[in-house]
N, C-alpha and C positions, 0 to 999 in steps of 0.2 A: 117384536123385541131386539134390542141391542144388539145381543151376543149369537144370535143365532136364526134357524127357520123354521118354523111351527110348519109339522108337516100334517098330515092329513090325520094320522096316529095319535096325535096330541104329542109327538115325540120333538124334540128342540135339535136340530142338527147344528153343528158347531161350523158356522159360516159367517164370522164377524164381521162388518164391516169395516173398510180400511179407513185408518183414519185421515182426517184432512190433509195433513203435510203432505202424507204418501203420495194421494190422489193430486192434489197439487204438482208437485213435481213428476210426477207420472203424466202429467197434462202437459208439463212444461217440456219434455223431453219429445213428447206426440207433437206439440205446435213447432217444436224448432225443428223438428225432420220435415213435418208437413210444407212449412215455410222454406226451406232447403231446397225441396222438391217443386215449389210453387214459382220460386225466382229463379230455378234451372230451367223450367218452361217457360217462363215470361221471358227470358232473354234468350232462349232459343228461338220462339217466338218472333221477337224484336229483331233478332240477326237475320233470318231467313223467311219465316213463313207469312210476315207481313209485308215483305217485298212482291210476292207473289198472289195476294189479295187486294182485293179493290179497298179503296180508304171506307168507305160505306158499311163493308162485312168487318172492318177491325175491331169493333166493340162487340159483335158478336161473338168471332173467335178468342177475344178476354173475357169473355163471360162463359163460355166452353170453359176454359182454362182451368177457372176461378172453381167453377162448378165441380170440375171432375177432382181438384186437389181438394176443395175444401169439406166436397160430400162424397165424390166417388172414391177416392182411396180410403178416408175411415169408415165406409159402411164393408168394402171389400175385406178390408184387414180383419175388422172384428167379427165379420161372418165366419171368413176363411180359419180364422185361429180362436175361433168362441170365445169371442171377447178379451183377448191375450192383444193389444197391440206393443208397439216398440216398448213406449213407455212404463206399461204395465207389466209387461214381459220383466224390464228392468228391476222394475220395485217391489213384483214378487205379489199383483193381485189381479183381479180377473174381474168382468162385468159377469155377472148372471141375470139371468129372470128375478123376480120376486120368491117366487117358489123354489129356488135355488136352481134350476135349469139351465141350461146352454144357451146361451140368447143367437136369433136367428136372422135374415136379411131383414124382416119386418123391425126389430127392435135395433139393431146397429142404423138402418134409414132414418128411422126417429132422431136416434141420437146424435147422428152427425148433420141431419136437417137444420134440427133446433140447436146445434153448436154452432151455425152460422151466425146468427144473432145474440146469444147468449154468450158464445166466447170470442168471436171473430169481430165483431162489428160494435162490441162492447167492451173489447180489451178484458173480458173475462168476471167483470165486473156482476155480472147478472148472478153468472154461475157460483162467485163466490158469495154472495148473498142467500141464494136459494141453498147452499150445501152448509152455511153454517147456521141456517135455522131449522133443517132437518135432520130428524134423529139418526137417521143413515145415512147421513152427506149426501143426499141425491142432488141435482141440478135439475134444472128444469126438463132437460131432454131426459133425464131416466125417470124424473114423475111421468110423464107421457109415454112414455115407451113399458114401464112398469119393470126399469132394473135398476140395479146398484152395483157398485163395488163391494167385493170381499177379499180378506188376506186369503192366499194359497201358502203361504210358506209360515212356518212358524209358526201353525195352531196346536190346540191342542189334540192330542190323538179321540176319536171319535167311536171307537171299538173298544168293548172290553175285554179282558181274557176273560172266555169260557173256560168253565174248572166245573166238574159233576162232584155235586153234593155229596156227599161219603154216603151217606143214608140214605138216599135215595138212589143208588147205583142198583142194587138187585131188582128194584122195579124196574127200572128205565131197561134194561135187558129186554124183560118180559113182557114190555107193553107194546102193544100193534101203534105204530107210529106213522101217519101218512106225510107225505112231502110237504112243508109248510109253501104257503105263498113267497116270492119273493120279496113283495112289501110286505108280507107283516115278518118275515124274519128278521128285516133288516131294521124295522120299526123295534123288535125285542133287542136287538144288539145294541143300538141307539139308546135304547131306555136306560139298559143296564150299564152302557159307558157311562151313561150322566147322572144315575139315580143319587151320588152321595152327593149333586150340588143342585137338587130339584128341592124345593120346599118339602118339607114333609108330609101334609096332605094331597100333595100331588102328586110326590112320589106312589102314595098309597094306592090313591085313586086311578092314577095310570099302568101301575104294577097289577092290582085289581082287574082290570079292565083288559089289559093285552091278556092276562093269565086266562079270564073265561074264553077270550077268542080262541087261546091256544088250545084248550079242551077242546075244543071240535074236532080236531087232527090227532087225537090223544086215547086213548080205550085198551084198559081202564083208566079212571082218570087219576091222581096224585092221592098218595094216603090221605085221611083227613086231618085237616091241621096243618099242611106243608105250607109255608111262607111262598105266597106269589112270586116272589125272585128268585128264590131257592128252585121252584116249579119249573120257570123258566130257562134259569141256565142247567138243568137238569134234562130238558128236551131239546134245546141247542148242542149240547154237548153229546147226547146219544144221536140226536140225527146226524152232525158230525162226524161223529167215530163212525155210523153205517154207512155214511156215505163215503167216506174212506176206504171201506172193506167194499164196496161193491166197484169203486174205480180200479181197485188191487184187482179183483177179479176181470174185469172187463182189463184191464192188460196181461193178464195172463191168458185170458181168452185169445186175444188177439196175435200174443206170442205163438201159441201152438197154432194159431191158423195161418201165420206168417210159415211156420215150420213147414204145414201139410203142404202149401204152395209150392215147397221147393222140391215136392217128390214128384216122380214121374213114373207111371202114372201116378192119381193119388192112391194115400192109402200103401201104396206097394215103394219099398225101399229104393231108393237111384242106387244102382249098380256100382256109379262112380265114387258116391260116398264112403 
């Protein structure tokens, strides 16, 4: 779908594809920067390196420079920056995998290698046609690498403000709740953040599914007739409160242990204090 990434839990993450204009401007900035680097390297090679190289090896040197600039530099930049080149950084976009994860060397290399043909040799015409015909604006390199560009600035918030439903507060305080898996807790937060924008039937189905998975970590279960979304809010709110109390206790314990370490010997007051 166009406005997000569908996770394994059936929750849509807010990672909308960047617009064609934004991607095009970012590509222009990237190609301009690469072109400047290419021109500088070719000028340097023509002025010095070629004088020391035999004429028969000159074409190989040109080829190495072209490969370095057109493939090596883009691959390195996207790999180290996790999908944010100079143009993408300026326009507030990022290249991610289809599942929303950061790109790796393989993805960046495929994008750069295919880009030689669809961006440089065809002056961007192939990339233009491919992007306009794809619902996520993918060029050929993205299709082969399994990536696309998303917006990372100006997006809508994906997390809901979790609050305890008042009528479930007493139940939650006396309920045994195990720690939730990170993926499941994230899925619930994403669902609650987008519940109001979902199709009513999908909202009910996903809410019931997540509530059923959360009940495995809660005993006893919620009062009969509790709406799934209220149950999910109550569990997350109570887990948040308990985690906060645990963190406060840990800080207090660390403070007490720190004071004890300043005593000489342990448990005996320091006569200089």
